N, C-alpha and C positions, 0 to 999 in steps of 0.2 A: 682621437686626440692626433696632433699634426704627426707625421712620422717626419719628421724631418727634407719633403717634398715642400716644392713650391711649384706654384702653377700659373701666376701671370703676375702684372702691376691690380693692383687694386683699387676700384674709379668707386665713387668719384675719388678726388681728391678731395683727404682733410691737414685740416690743422695742424699740427702741434711747435710746441714750445720746447721737442729736443731737436728739431727742425726732419724731422722723419716723415717727409713729405707722402716719399712715394711709397706703401706699406703694399708686398707683397701676399701672396693669397695663400692660405695655408691648405684649404680643401676643394676641392671638385665643385661645392656647391655655391662657392664664394664665389670661382674666377667662374661660373655661367652666371650668378646677378651681376658681376661685375661687366657681362663685355652687353649683354642685357642693357644694364642701366648705358651705359656707351654707348651702345647702336643706338636708342630710342635716341639721346638728346644731342645723340650728334646734330646739324643744320644738313641735310642732304646740301651737294656743293660744295661744302665748306673740306673736307680734304685733298689732298694733291695726292694724283696717282688713279685715285677713287671714288669721284665725284658722284659714282650713284652711293656710296654707303652712309647710311643716318635714315631720317626720318624726314616729313614735313609740319612735324607736331608744335614748331611756336607758331607755324599759319592759323592754326585752330583757336589760339589765345583768344581773339574774342568776334569769335564766331558764335553767333547764335547756338542755346545749349537747347538744342535738339535731337532728333533721329539721326536726323539726315548728315551732322555734324559727327554724332556720335560711330554710325556708320560708316565716316569715311575715317576716322582717329584709328579705325581699329585694325581698317583694311591696311591701309598706309602701315601700321605699326607691324600685322602676323605678312606683308609682301615684305617687309625688310628682314624679320625673322628667316621669311623661307629663304631668303634670298643667299645671308651671312649667317648664320645662324643656324645651317639645315639638320643640322640631327638634336635640337631641340623642339620638345614639345611642346605645342601652348593648347591647354584644354579651355582655357576661357579667358576674358581681357573684358576687367568690369570699368568704366567711366563713369566716372563723376564727376561732381561740382566739389570742388576744394571743402565747402561752406553747406552742404544741401539747404539750413535752417533761410540763409540770407533768398536765394533763391525761389524759396514759395510762396516769400509775401506778395512776388512778381505774377506770378502766374493767376 
């Protein structure tokens, strides 16, 4: 249970009928998850005064689904984590299509 401390702003922002768009994280694991999502979903070059923050994940949207692309995505994410979240240890990154059934027919 939360001890009354907050760690940061929860990301991504969520719609709220009561106007509470900025939720605060109550647990360290939630803050780590929010920081990771923020890092991965931020386009490199869009952050003022920190142009290397983020990943190139959006550049891979229309690339072929092959090992080369998957390795490039994983490498980009690992490099960003090592640079901006150095205390986070990532054991495994799994990259797969949004719905694998659609792509089985193409092979």
